[in-house]
C-alpha positions as CSV (number, residue, x, y, z in Angstrom):
1,M,56.2,43.2,53.7
2,A,54.2,43.4,50.5
3,C,57.2,42.3,48.6
4,A,57.9,39.4,50.9
5,S,54.3,38.2,50.8
6,S,54.3,38.2,47.1
7,L,57.2,35.7,47.1
8,L,55.3,33.3,49.3
9,S,53.0,30.6,47.9
10,E,49.3,30.6,48.7
11,E,49.6,27.4,50.7
12,Q,51.8,29.2,53.3
13,F,48.9,31.5,54.2
14,L,46.3,28.9,54.5
15,C,45.1,27.4,57.9
16,S,45.4,23.6,57.6
17,I,42.1,23.2,59.5
18,C,39.8,25.6,57.5
19,L,42.0,25.7,54.4
20,E,41.4,29.5,54.3
21,V,43.9,32.4,54.7
22,F,44.8,32.8,58.3
23,T,42.6,34.8,60.6
24,D,44.4,35.9,63.9
25,P,47.1,33.2,63.3
26,I,48.8,31.6,66.4
27,S,51.8,29.3,66.6
28,T,51.9,26.0,68.5
29,P,55.1,25.0,70.5
30,C,55.8,22.5,67.6
31,G,56.0,25.4,65.2
32,H,52.8,25.0,63.2
33,N,50.3,27.8,62.5
34,Y,46.6,27.9,62.7
35,C,43.7,30.3,63.0
36,N,43.1,31.0,66.6
37,T,39.4,30.0,66.3
38,C,40.2,26.9,64.4
39,I,42.7,25.4,66.8
40,T,40.7,26.4,69.8
41,H,37.6,24.7,68.4
42,Y,39.7,21.7,67.4
43,W,41.0,21.2,70.9
44,D,37.6,21.9,72.5
45,T,36.1,18.9,70.6
46,S,39.2,16.6,71.1
47,K,40.0,14.4,74.1
48,V,43.7,15.1,73.8
49,C,45.7,18.3,73.1
50,Q,47.8,17.6,70.1
51,C,48.9,19.2,66.9
52,P,46.6,18.3,63.9
53,L,49.6,18.2,61.6
54,C,52.4,16.5,63.5
55,N,50.3,14.9,66.3
56,E,52.6,16.2,69.0
57,T,50.8,15.9,72.3
58,F,50.9,18.5,74.9
59,D,50.2,17.8,78.6
60,K,48.2,21.0,78.9
61,R,46.8,23.4,76.5
62,P,49.4,26.0,75.5
63,K,48.7,29.7,75.9
64,F,48.7,31.5,72.6
65,S,49.2,35.1,71.4
66,V,48.6,36.2,67.9
67,N,51.5,36.0,65.5
68,K,51.4,39.7,64.5
69,V,53.9,39.4,61.7
70,L,52.1,36.4,60.1
71,S,48.7,38.1,60.7
72,E,49.8,41.2,58.9
73,M,51.2,39.2,56.0
74,A,48.0,37.1,55.8
75,D,45.9,40.2,55.7
76,Q,48.1,41.7,53.0
77,F,47.9,38.4,51.0
78,R,44.1,38.2,51.4
79,K,43.6,41.7,50.1
80,S,45.9,41.2,47.1
81,K,44.3,37.9,46.3
82,Q,40.8,39.4,46.5
83,V,41.8,42.2,44.2
84,K,43.4,39.7,41.8
85,N,40.4,37.4,41.9
86,N,37.9,40.2,41.4
87,S,39.8,41.4,38.4
88,N,40.2,38.0,36.8
89,S,36.8,36.6,37.8
90,N,33.9,36.7,35.2
91,Q,31.5,36.2,38.0
92,E,28.9,38.8,38.7
93,P,27.7,39.9,42.2
94,A,24.9,37.7,43.4
95,E,21.3,39.1,42.9
96,T,18.8,39.3,45.7
97,D,17.1,36.1,44.7
98,E,20.4,34.2,44.1
99,V,22.6,32.1,46.4
100,S,25.7,34.1,47.3
101,C,29.1,33.0,48.4
102,D,29.5,32.6,52.2
103,F,33.2,33.5,52.2
104,C,33.3,36.8,50.1
105,T,34.0,39.5,52.6
106,E,33.1,42.5,50.5
107,T,31.2,42.1,47.3
108,K,29.2,38.9,47.6
109,L,29.7,36.8,44.4
110,K,27.2,34.4,43.0
111,A,27.7,30.9,44.5
112,V,28.4,28.1,42.0
113,K,28.3,25.1,44.4
114,S,27.1,24.3,47.9
115,C,29.0,21.8,50.1
116,L,26.8,19.4,52.2
117,V,29.8,18.7,54.5
118,C,30.8,22.3,55.2
119,L,27.3,23.5,54.9
120,A,28.4,26.5,52.9
121,S,28.2,27.9,49.5
122,Y,31.2,29.0,47.4
123,C,31.9,31.2,44.4
124,D,34.5,29.9,41.9
125,T,37.4,31.5,43.9
126,H,36.5,30.0,47.3
127,L,35.6,26.7,45.8
128,E,39.2,26.1,44.6
129,P,40.3,24.3,47.7
130,H,37.5,21.7,47.3
131,Q,38.9,21.0,43.8
132,R,42.5,20.8,44.9
133,V,42.8,19.6,48.4
134,T,42.4,15.8,48.6
135,S,40.4,15.8,51.8
136,F,38.0,18.4,50.4
137,K,37.6,16.6,47.3
138,R,35.7,13.9,49.1
139,H,33.1,16.4,50.2
140,K,29.7,16.3,48.4
141,L,29.0,19.3,46.2
142,I,25.6,20.2,44.9
143,D,24.1,23.1,43.0
144,P,23.8,26.2,45.1
145,V,21.1,26.0,47.7
146,K,19.8,28.7,50.1
147,N,19.2,27.6,53.7
148,L,21.4,24.5,53.7
149,E,20.0,23.7,57.1
150,D,16.8,22.6,55.4
151,I,18.5,19.7,53.8
152,L,20.0,18.4,57.1
153,C,18.3,15.8,59.2
154,K,16.7,17.6,62.2
155,K,17.6,14.7,64.4
156,H,21.2,13.9,63.4
157,D,22.4,17.0,61.8
158,R,23.5,15.1,58.8
159,P,22.7,15.6,55.1
160,L,19.5,14.0,53.9
161,E,21.0,11.9,51.1
162,L,18.7,8.8,51.3
163,F,15.0,8.1,50.8
164,C,12.9,5.8,53.0
165,K,10.4,4.1,50.7
166,T,8.4,2.8,53.6
167,D,7.7,6.2,55.2
168,H,8.1,8.2,52.0
169,M,10.6,10.7,53.4
170,C,14.1,11.8,53.0
171,V,16.6,10.5,55.7
172,C,20.2,10.6,56.6
173,Q,22.6,7.7,56.9
174,F,22.2,7.7,60.7
175,C,18.5,7.4,60.2
176,T,18.9,4.1,58.4
177,E,20.7,2.7,61.4
178,S,18.0,3.8,63.9
179,D,14.4,4.8,63.3
180,H,14.4,3.4,59.7
181,K,16.7,0.5,60.2
182,L,14.3,-2.2,58.9
183,H,12.7,0.0,56.2
184,Q,13.2,-0.1,52.5
185,I,15.8,2.5,51.7
186,G,16.8,3.9,48.3
187,S,18.9,6.7,46.9
188,L,17.7,10.2,46.5
189,K,18.3,9.9,42.7
190,E,16.2,6.8,42.4
191,A,13.4,8.4,44.5
192,Y,13.7,11.6,42.5
193,E,13.3,9.7,39.2
194,G,10.3,7.9,40.6
195,K,8.6,10.9,41.9
196,K,9.5,12.8,38.7
197,A,7.7,10.1,36.7
198,E,4.7,10.4,39.1
199,L,4.7,14.1,38.6
200,G,4.6,13.6,34.9
201,K,1.5,11.4,35.3
202,I,-0.1,13.9,37.7
203,E,0.8,16.7,35.3
204,A,-0.8,14.8,32.4
205,E,-3.9,14.2,34.6
206,V,-4.0,17.9,35.5
207,E,-3.7,18.8,31.9
208,Q,-6.5,16.5,31.1
209,M,-8.6,18.0,33.9
210,I,-7.9,21.5,32.5
211,Q,-9.0,20.3,29.0
212,V,-12.2,18.8,30.4
213,R,-12.9,22.0,32.2
214,Q,-12.1,24.1,29.1
215,L,-14.5,22.0,27.2
216,K,-17.0,22.4,30.0
217,I,-16.5,26.2,29.8
218,Q,-17.3,26.0,26.1
219,E,-20.3,23.8,26.9
220,V,-21.6,26.2,29.5
221,K,-21.1,29.2,27.3
222,H,-22.9,27.4,24.5
223,S,-25.7,26.6,26.9
224,G,-25.8,30.1,28.0
225,Q,-26.0,31.4,24.5
226,A,-28.6,28.8,23.6
227,G,-30.4,29.8,26.8
228,R,-30.2,33.5,25.7
229,K,-31.7,32.6,22.4
230,D,-34.6,30.6,24.2
231,A,-35.1,33.5,26.5
232,D,-35.2,36.0,23.7
233,R,-37.6,33.8,21.8
234,E,-39.8,33.4,24.9
235,I,-39.7,37.2,25.6
236,A,-40.6,37.8,21.9
237,D,-43.5,35.4,22.1
238,S,-44.7,36.8,25.4
239,V,-44.5,40.3,24.2
240,Q,-46.5,39.3,21.1
241,V,-49.1,37.5,23.1
242,F,-49.5,40.2,25.8
243,T,-49.5,43.0,23.1
244,A,-52.4,41.2,21.4
245,L,-54.2,40.7,24.6
246,I,-53.7,44.4,25.6
247,S,-54.8,45.4,22.1
248,C,-57.9,43.2,22.4
249,I,-58.7,44.5,25.8
250,E,-58.2,48.2,24.7
251,R,-60.4,47.4,21.6
252,S,-63.2,45.9,23.6
253,Q,-63.1,48.7,26.0
254,A,-63.2,51.2,23.2
255,E,-66.3,49.4,21.7
256,V,-68.1,49.3,25.1
257,I,-67.4,53.1,25.5
258,Y,-68.6,53.8,21.9
259,V,-71.9,51.9,22.5
260,I,-72.5,53.7,25.7
261,E,-71.6,57.1,24.2
262,E,-73.9,56.5,21.2
263,K,-76.9,55.5,23.4
264,Q,-76.2,58.6,25.5
265,K,-76.0,60.8,22.4
266,T,-79.3,59.5,21.2
267,I,-81.0,60.2,24.4
268,E,-79.5,63.7,24.6
269,K,-80.7,64.4,21.0
270,Q,-84.1,63.2,21.8
271,A,-84.2,65.4,25.0
272,E,-83.0,68.3,22.9
273,G,-85.9,67.8,20.4
274,F,-88.4,67.7,23.3
275,V,-87.0,70.8,24.9
276,K,-87.1,72.6,21.5
277,D,-90.8,71.6,21.0
278,L,-91.7,72.6,24.5
279,Q,-90.0,75.9,24.2
280,Q,-91.8,76.6,21.0
281,E,-95.2,75.7,22.5
282,I,-94.4,77.9,25.6
283,T,-93.8,80.8,23.2
284,E,-97.1,80.3,21.5
285,L,-98.9,80.0,24.8
286,K,-97.2,83.1,26.1
287,K,-98.4,85.0,23.0
288,R,-102.0,83.7,23.6
289,S,-101.7,84.7,27.3
290,S,-100.8,88.2,26.3
291,E,-103.8,88.4,23.9
292,L,-106.2,87.1,26.5
293,K,-105.0,89.6,29.0
294,L,-105.4,92.4,26.6
295,L,-108.9,91.3,25.5
296,S,-109.9,90.9,29.2
297,H,-109.2,94.5,29.8
298,T,-111.2,96.1,26.9
299,E,-114.4,98.0,27.7
300,D,-115.5,97.6,24.0
301,H,-118.3,95.1,24.1
302,L,-118.4,94.6,20.5
303,H,-114.7,94.1,20.1
304,L,-114.6,91.5,22.9
305,L,-117.5,89.5,21.4
306,Q,-116.1,89.6,17.8
307,N,-112.6,88.3,18.9
308,F,-113.6,85.9,21.6
309,T,-114.4,83.1,19.3
310,S,-110.9,83.2,17.6
311,I,-109.0,83.7,20.7
312,N,-110.9,81.0,22.6
313,I,-109.4,78.3,20.3
314,P,-106.2,77.0,21.9
315,P,-103.0,76.9,19.9
316,P,-101.8,73.5,18.6
317,T,-99.9,71.7,21.4
318,K,-98.9,68.1,22.3
319,D,-100.0,66.1,25.2
320,W,-96.8,65.8,27.2
321,T,-98.4,63.7,30.0
322,N,-96.9,60.4,28.8
323,I,-93.9,61.8,26.9
324,N,-90.7,61.1,28.9
325,V,-87.0,60.8,28.2
326,H,-86.2,57.2,29.0
327,Q,-82.7,56.5,30.3
328,P,-80.9,53.8,28.2
329,S,-80.2,50.4,29.7
330,Y,-76.6,49.3,29.7
331,V,-77.4,45.9,31.2
332,G,-75.3,43.3,29.4
333,T,-73.3,45.7,27.5
334,V,-70.1,45.1,29.4
335,R,-70.9,41.5,30.0
336,T,-71.3,41.0,26.2
337,A,-68.0,42.7,25.5
338,V,-66.3,40.6,28.3
339,D,-67.8,37.4,26.9
340,Q,-66.4,38.3,23.5
341,L,-63.1,39.2,25.1
342,E,-63.1,35.8,26.9
343,K,-63.5,34.1,23.6
344,T,-60.6,36.0,22.2
345,L,-58.5,35.2,25.3
346,S,-59.5,31.6,25.1
347,Q,-58.2,31.5,21.6
348,E,-54.9,33.1,22.7
349,M,-54.7,30.7,25.6
350,E,-55.2,27.8,23.1
351,K,-52.2,29.1,21.2
352,L,-50.2,29.4,24.4
353,R,-51.1,25.8,25.4
354,D,-50.0,24.6,22.0
355,A,-46.7,26.4,22.3
356,E,-46.1,25.2,25.8
357,L,-46.8,21.6,24.9
358,R,-44.5,21.9,21.8
359,R,-41.7,23.1,24.0
360,I,-41.9,20.3,26.6
361,Q,-42.5,17.6,24.0
362,Q,-38.9,18.2,22.8
363,Y,-37.8,16.5,26.1
364,A,-39.7,13.3,25.2
365,V,-38.1,10.0,26.4
366,D,-38.7,6.4,25.8
367,I,-40.2,4.7,28.8
368,T,-40.7,0.9,29.4
369,L,-42.3,-0.7,32.4
370,D,-40.2,-2.7,34.9
371,P,-41.8,-6.1,35.5
372,D,-39.5,-6.6,38.6
373,T,-41.4,-3.9,40.4
374,A,-44.9,-4.8,39.4
375,H,-47.5,-6.0,41.9
376,P,-48.4,-9.7,41.3
377,F,-51.9,-8.7,40.2
378,L,-50.6,-6.6,37.3
379,F,-50.2,-7.8,33.7
380,L,-47.7,-6.3,31.3
381,S,-47.5,-6.4,27.6
382,E,-44.5,-8.1,25.9
383,D,-43.3,-4.7,24.7
384,G,-43.4,-3.3,28.3
385,K,-45.6,-0.4,27.2
386,Q,-49.0,-1.5,28.6
387,V,-50.2,-2.6,32.1
388,S,-53.6,-3.6,33.4
389,C,-54.9,-5.3,36.5
390,G,-56.2,-8.9,36.6
391,N,-58.0,-10.9,39.0
392,A,-55.4,-13.5,39.8
393,N,-52.3,-13.3,41.9
394,K,-49.2,-14.5,39.9
395,N,-46.6,-16.4,41.8
396,L,-43.7,-13.9,41.6
397,P,-40.6,-13.5,43.9
398,D,-41.1,-10.9,46.6
399,N,-37.9,-9.0,45.8
400,K,-37.2,-5.7,47.5
401,E,-38.1,-3.7,44.3
402,R,-41.5,-5.1,44.0
403,F,-44.7,-3.4,45.3
404,S,-46.3,-5.9,47.8
405,E,-49.7,-4.4,48.5
406,C,-50.4,-1.4,46.2
407,L,-51.2,-2.1,42.5
408,C,-48.2,-0.2,41.2
409,L,-45.0,-0.4,39.3
410,I,-42.3,1.9,37.9
411,G,-40.5,2.4,34.7
412,K,-37.0,0.9,34.0
413,Q,-35.5,4.2,33.1
414,S,-34.3,6.7,35.8
415,F,-33.6,10.4,35.5
416,S,-31.5,12.8,37.5
417,S,-30.5,16.5,36.8
418,E,-32.4,16.6,33.6
419,R,-35.8,17.3,32.0
420,F,-38.0,14.5,30.6
421,Y,-41.5,14.1,29.3
422,Y,-43.7,11.1,28.3
423,E,-47.4,10.5,27.6
424,V,-49.7,7.8,28.9
425,L,-53.1,6.8,27.3
426,V,-55.7,6.5,30.0
427,K,-58.8,6.2,27.7
428,G,-61.5,4.0,29.0
429,K,-60.4,3.9,32.6
430,T,-62.3,5.0,35.8
431,N,-59.3,4.9,38.2
432,W,-55.6,5.4,37.8
433,V,-52.5,7.1,39.4
434,L,-49.7,8.5,37.4
435,G,-46.5,10.5,38.4
436,V,-42.9,10.0,39.5
437,T,-41.3,8.6,42.6
438,R,-37.8,8.5,44.3
439,E,-35.6,5.6,43.9
440,S,-35.5,4.9,47.6
441,T,-39.3,5.1,48.4
442,N,-40.9,2.3,50.3
443,R,-42.8,-0.3,48.1
444,K,-44.0,-2.6,50.8
445,G,-47.3,-2.4,52.5
446,H,-49.8,0.4,52.1
447,I,-48.4,3.5,50.3
448,S,-49.6,7.1,50.5
449,A,-48.4,8.5,47.3
450,T,-47.7,12.1,48.5
451,P,-44.7,14.3,48.0
452,N,-43.7,13.8,51.7
453,N,-43.4,10.1,50.9
454,G,-41.4,10.7,47.8
455,Y,-44.3,10.6,45.3
456,W,-45.6,13.3,43.0
457,T,-48.8,12.0,41.4
458,V,-52.3,12.8,39.9
459,R,-55.2,10.5,40.4
460,L,-58.6,9.8,38.8
461,M,-61.3,8.5,41.1
462,N,-64.9,7.4,40.4
463,G,-64.5,8.1,36.7
464,N,-64.7,11.9,36.8
465,E,-62.9,13.2,39.9
466,Y,-59.3,14.3,39.3
467,F,-57.0,15.1,42.2
468,A,-53.4,16.1,42.8
469,V,-52.3,13.7,45.5
470,A,-51.0,16.2,48.0
471,D,-51.7,16.6,51.7
472,P,-54.6,17.3,51.6
473,Y,-55.7,16.3,48.1
474,V,-56.3,19.1,45.6
475,L,-59.5,18.8,43.4
476,L,-58.7,19.7,39.8
477,P,-61.2,21.6,37.8
478,V,-61.3,19.3,34.7
479,K,-64.2,20.1,32.4
480,Q,-64.0,17.0,30.1
481,K,-62.6,13.5,30.6
482,V,-58.9,13.2,30.1
483,Q,-57.9,10.7,27.4
484,K,-54.2,11.0,27.5
485,V,-51.9,12.5,30.2
486,G,-48.6,14.1,29.5
487,L,-46.0,14.3,32.3
488,F,-43.1,16.7,32.3
489,V,-40.4,16.9,34.9
490,D,-37.8,19.6,35.3
491,H,-35.3,18.2,37.8
492,E,-33.4,21.4,38.2
493,E,-36.4,23.6,38.6
494,G,-38.1,21.2,41.0
495,V,-41.3,21.0,38.9
496,V,-43.6,18.1,38.1
497,S,-46.3,19.1,35.6
498,F,-49.3,17.2,34.3
499,Y,-51.2,18.0,31.0
500,D,-54.3,16.9,29.2
501,V,-52.7,16.2,25.8
502,E,-55.8,16.1,23.7
503,T,-57.1,19.5,24.9
504,R,-53.7,21.1,25.6
505,V,-54.9,21.9,29.1
506,H,-52.4,22.2,32.0
507,L,-53.9,20.0,34.8
508,Y,-51.5,20.7,37.8
509,S,-47.9,21.3,38.7
510,F,-46.0,20.4,41.8
511,T,-43.5,23.3,42.3
512,G,-40.6,24.0,44.7
513,C,-39.8,20.3,44.8
514,T,-36.3,19.2,46.0
515,F,-35.0,16.1,44.1
516,T,-31.9,14.5,45.7
517,E,-32.2,11.1,44.1
518,K,-33.0,9.5,40.8
519,L,-36.6,9.7,39.7
520,Y,-38.6,6.9,38.1
521,P,-41.9,7.1,36.2
522,F,-44.7,5.7,38.5
523,F,-47.9,3.9,37.3
524,S,-51.0,2.4,38.9
525,P,-53.8,1.1,36.8
526,H,-55.8,0.5,40.0
527,H,-58.3,-2.4,40.6
528,N,-60.2,-4.1,37.7
529,D,-63.5,-3.2,39.3
530,D,-65.4,-6.1,37.8
531,G,-64.3,-5.0,34.3
532,K,-65.3,-1.4,34.6
533,N,-61.6,-0.4,34.9
534,S,-60.0,-3.2,32.9
535,A,-58.6,-0.9,30.2
536,P,-54.8,-0.7,30.4
537,L,-52.5,2.2,31.0
538,I,-50.5,2.6,27.7
539,I,-47.2,4.4,27.3
540,S,-47.8,6.0,23.9
541,P,-45.3,7.5,21.5
542,V,-45.1,11.3,21.6
543,I,-46.6,12.8,18.5
544,H,-45.1,16.3,18.3
545,T,-47.8,19.0,17.6
546,D,-47.5,21.3,14.7
């Protein structure tokens, strides 16, 4: 049998339907051989029962039995061919993550191609019929693909070999004749090239985004390092200041204790002197008392009379009636020390105020006034740095940005997510309002410039009353008239702070603010008041303190 099979050609053991070595071969009445499964499936899907090779038609489906001789020869041939192919093939068994041949029965070899018509993957050996048989040559071969069902149209069970540009999806040939009939259709290759070009652009954009973020990381790290330096410097300054304050307090405390102790020592020394003198007098008096008792008991008349004169003279003593140990007065001792400490603390506070002002002045910005927002009574200088209130109403367009009733205006510059600082000269004025406002705040009609309405301001009234415009107003304990106001905003921290620039005094801070919009500098020179308040508000250049 083996000898006979070796003399036969490979074509004699191939089913003409599946083009593989026979499996359970049967013979038709016309003498042709097929796999039992292949011919059965062929006739199940055909309207007539005929031979696929010679087209002989049968009135009814023949009954088959397996051709045992041919079956044995086919099995023998299959095994010998498998051994031969395995010994001659350079292919390696397929790895777990590789596509394996669907037709290898024992060791699964790595597939080299997948067929979109057969929906199977083939190693070099089992791919041979597709390269030799004319009908198989027309099949579309692609690089090996797992799960070939995924590249089939779910509706028509055909390969997805076209691309609908209208719906941006892969379609089969039948789709172009039904659901996508009027759509713009192109080849997969064309769509692939287009999408690949788009991917290139997207990749470039992603790379650009990566670079931007890498630069941002460097910026953030630099900011963190710079912040660390600022924090270390701030800690060092605070340690120095508080160490000096603690030393000053301890020194003042020691001085007060020393003064009190010295007074107490003086009193104790004086008391000890009095006690010593008293004890000495007591000793002398006790001696005289003994002499008197002795003399009073004598029976010798002459002896008593002779010694009476000398013993009758009292020993020298002091008059202790008005002699007292007066307790020292400590009134004013601690107060005097605290007054001196207060002067020292005031000097240290002056240094702190100077340091604080120097720090915030580094955020100085250039501000100019916006004439399009100014109330018609207000007059601006040509350079946009001064504003005052006149007595005449100018004919100006009532645009939405302009304040219609309150004598106010804002700066041209807006700020968000940053710190900024500027200074305004208020010398000679009796009324004014300064601060910042949100971009969207109402500017028509009467305005209450409170934080609830989007304003954070400080106000001077009646020439000497300073208020933080909150709800309710907060009276500020200003000791002397403010000549120049410094305004600092930390957008991130939610802080708006006001300073008396000349005295370096912190006037007030709004804290815990939430800023969700751009902020604009806000100004109100207030009414002219018959010339009493005619002085302008002047945005002055920031002179950095030494």
